[in-house]
KOLTISE-392512 format. One record per residue (C-alpha): z, x negated, y. Coordinates in steps of 0.02 Angstrom, whole numbers, padded with zeros to 5 digits, always signed. Layout:
REM residues N
ZXY/...
//
This chain:
REM residues 307
+03966-03015+11448/+03795-03084+11454/+03736-03220+11572/+03555-03169+11550/+03524-02986+11569/+03336-02960+11578/+03317-03046+11747/+03236-03200+11670/+03089-03235+11560/+02951-03104+11526/+02927-03056+11345/+02764-02997+11268/+02760-02807+11242/+02654-02688+11155/+02527-02592+11255/+02618-02456+11357/+02568-02277+11357/+02469-02213+11501/+02585-02148+11641/+02590-01961+11673/+02519-01892+11830/+02647-01923+11966/+02615-01743+12029/+02687-01682+11865/+02828-01553+11880/+02951-01597+11744/+03084-01471+11689/+03236-01518+11586/+03394-01427+11540/+03541-01463+11649/+03689-01571+11586/+03873-01577+11621/+03939-01683+11763/+04025-01800+11642/+03872-01826+11531/+03829-02008+11549/+03681-02046+11439/+03527-01947+11493/+03341-01936+11440/+03192-01995+11543/+03131-01814+11558/+03302-01769+11636/+03285-01909+11764/+03106-01861+11808/+03163-01682+11827/+03293-01748+11956/+03152-01834+12048/+03045-01679+12044/+03180-01577+12122/+03214-01466+11970/+03402-01508+11945/+03516-01396+12049/+03635-01494+12164/+03547-01658+12135/+03468-01679+12304/+03573-01825+12352/+03540-01955+12214/+03518-02139+12196/+03422-02218+12050/+03472-02401+12024/+03422-02544+11905/+03570-02652+11863/+03545-02840+11846/+03637-03005+11868/+03614-03106+12026/+03496-03086+12170/+03354-02957+12169/+03226-03090+12193/+03272-03172+12028/+03266-03015+11927/+03104-03019+11835/+03126-02847+11758/+03151-02758+11923/+03009-02853+12011/+02888-02827+11868/+02906-02638+11876/+03054-02519+11898/+03074-02333+11905/+02995-02263+12058/+03116-02262+12208/+03248-02364+12114/+03357-02489+12213/+03433-02646+12133/+03621-02668+12106/+03712-02828+12042/+03846-02839+11916/+03940-02951+12037/+03970-02802+12147/+04096-02730+12028/+04172-02888+11958/+04189-03080+11977/+04055-03102+11851/+04043-03293+11862/+04097-03330+11684/+04229-03464+11697/+04419-03476+11691/+04438-03440+11876/+04317-03291+11874/+04327-03213+11703/+04234-03052+11736/+04386-02958+11801/+04349-02808+11910/+04345-02836+12095/+04477-02756+12204/+04431-02573+12229/+04402-02596+12414/+04263-02724+12371/+04178-02607+12254/+04184-02474+12385/+04104-02591+12515/+03961-02627+12400/+03935-02443+12358/+03933-02394+12538/+03809-02532+12570/+03690-02443+12451/+03724-02276+12529/+03831-02216+12381/+03985-02101+12411/+04091-02009+12289/+03971-01861+12303/+03811-01963+12271/+03730-01927+12107/+03702-02104+12030/+03576-02141+11892/+03588-02319+11825/+03483-02418+11694/+03461-02599+11656/+03398-02728+11531/+03576-02762+11469/+03661-02601+11396/+03832-02681+11414/+03803-02739+11593/+03736-02568+11637/+03893-02486+11560/+04002-02604+11651/+03925-02551+11815/+03945-02366+11773/+04126-02396+11733/+04157-02483+11896/+04079-02336+11990/+04179-02202+11894/+04339-02309+11916/+04305-02318+12106/+04277-02129+12119/+04089-02093+12105/+04103-01916+12026/+03932-01910+11939/+03865-02064+11854/+03722-02059+11732/+03630-02192+11631/+03449-02180+11582/+03466-02190+11393/+03345-02320+11324/+03317-02400+11495/+03147-02441+11572/+03066-02444+11398/+03114-02266+11360/+03050-02217+11534/+02880-02298+11504/+02869-02234+11325/+02891-02061+11399/+02736-02092+11494/+02813-02114+11671/+02752-02249+11791/+02836-02387+11879/+02825-02476+12047/+02855-02648+12117/+02915-02612+12291/+03089-02670+12330/+03191-02519+12384/+03357-02520+12480/+03478-02379+12512/+03537-02327+12685/+03715-02377+12720/+03851-02245+12715/+04012-02249+12819/+04135-02144+12721/+04160-02150+12533/+04258-01986+12534/+04403-02027+12428/+04535-02166+12414/+04482-02301+12295/+04512-02319+12151/+04506-02132+12120/+04537-02163+11932/+04651-02307+11906/+04702-02230+11742/+04538-02289+11664/+04592-02469+11691/+04732-02548+11590/+04807-02709+11647/+04859-02848+11527/+05044-02818+11568/+05026-02632+11534/+04943-02663+11368/+05074-02782+11311/+05211-02663+11360/+05127-02515+11272/+05091-02615+11113/+05280-02653+11104/+05342-02484+11150/+05213-02343+11124/+05166-02302+10947/+05020-02188+11009/+04941-02332+11103/+04796-02426+11019/+04715-02581+11095/+04543-02580+11017/+04438-02735+11003/+04253-02708+11031/+04204-02876+10964/+04100-02950+10822/+04176-02990+10657/+04166-03177+10687/+04270-03153+10845/+04391-03031+10764/+04427-03148+10624/+04456-03295+10750/+04307-03393+10692/+04236-03404+10865/+04292-03359+11043/+04121-03289+11074/+04102-03383+11238/+04063-03560+11286/+04198-03561+11425/+04332-03490+11312/+04417-03621+11200/+04539-03512+11103/+04486-03390+10974/+04583-03241+10913/+04637-03071+10966/+04793-02997+11055/+04935-02972+10936/+04943-02790+10879/+04760-02749+10918/+04644-02649+10802/+04462-02671+10773/+04319-02550+10805/+04237-02582+10640/+04107-02702+10693/+04000-02619+10828/+03945-02777+10909/+03851-02898+10798/+03887-03037+10920/+03943-03057+11106/+03768-03005+11165/+03721-02865+11039/+03787-02690+11041/+03669-02621+10907/+03813-02548+10808/+03828-02421+10949/+03641-02395+10966/+03491-02313+10880/+03344-02420+10825/+03250-02360+10982/+03384-02436+11099/+03465-02274+11149/+03657-02260+11140/+03732-02153+11004/+03842-01999+11046/+04022-01984+10991/+03990-01882+10838/+03869-02018+10779/+03989-02161+10814/+04128-02070+10721/+04014-02051+10568/+03921-02216+10576/+04052-02336+10639/+04229-02271+10655/+04241-02216+10476/+04384-02332+10418/+04472-02389+10573/+04654-02396+10625/+04646-02277+10767/+04595-02098+10801/+04542-02000+10955/+04717-01927+10961/+04784-02102+11010/+04783-02173+11185/+04644-02297+11171/+04612-02451+11280/+04452-02539+11232/+04426-02722+11262/+04305-02867+11219/+04288-03041+11282/+04259-02990+11461/+04246-02805+11480/+04060-02773+11465/+04046-02714+11285/+04212-02615+11294/+04133-02503+11427/+04009-02430+11302/+04133-02343+11189/+04237-02299+11345/+04081-02204+11414/+04045-02120+11248/+04218-02052+11242/+04220-02011+11428/+04065-01909+11420/+04139-01817+11270/+04280-01759+11383/+04415-01878+11328/+04538-01940+11465/+04651-02040+11348/+04532-02194+11356/+04533-02342+11468/+04462-02519+11472/
//
């Protein structure tokens, strides 16, 4: 988990490409409902009304804290995008009492309804922190939103594609009925007690650490509020996808987009103590990083994965 997720200082950036005309009519191939990571052109095609059954959609930038403190949103976001807070899916304070556990499903539902999001709303997320954005997407899928996408590469990919941004603060219209009992997918969340039991009694279960090598070897806890280093007994390692608690570049291309499952299997999961035939529960220090391989497997159609 990252305490600074792009809602702070402004960095110098190269000159951005000129935005395309807002009257452009972008076409893009359709994708499966469980496809998570999508291109800027696909998102723009939704905005332009060129994706069937995507009339009811919400685009949201994911940040940490109040919208007024999120520099990345206020400096320019995807046109029409609302702002959503990581603290709407978890107790993301970062201390012993609030160690980034998921909120009760009813609380997540309350926040979703406050943004006008129901199980049938098509949700497109992006954010400055890829792990924080993945965590939000996981929380929404866990609760029961049936179609959750992430703009692969975030706002930089959006601008690099030539699409413009706005600075207006947008808000959704409150919805009354989520449409399904939450959480609709409790199977995607593995409790500590269940993990301990399955490690002891289920040979097909693998608890997969999505942590840096320094953390995996017990040289650091990775977090200034965690005194103890080390991993749960019986866990296996993902091969070093994260370089540190705030860097998931092992799961990413150089341009900041997330790799697909075939690429991960080739680039990262070459010599690991698990396969996709195992029941996999991914974890990290708090849950953020673990959501990225979960989503990669989820969009590839695997249901034997959890966080």
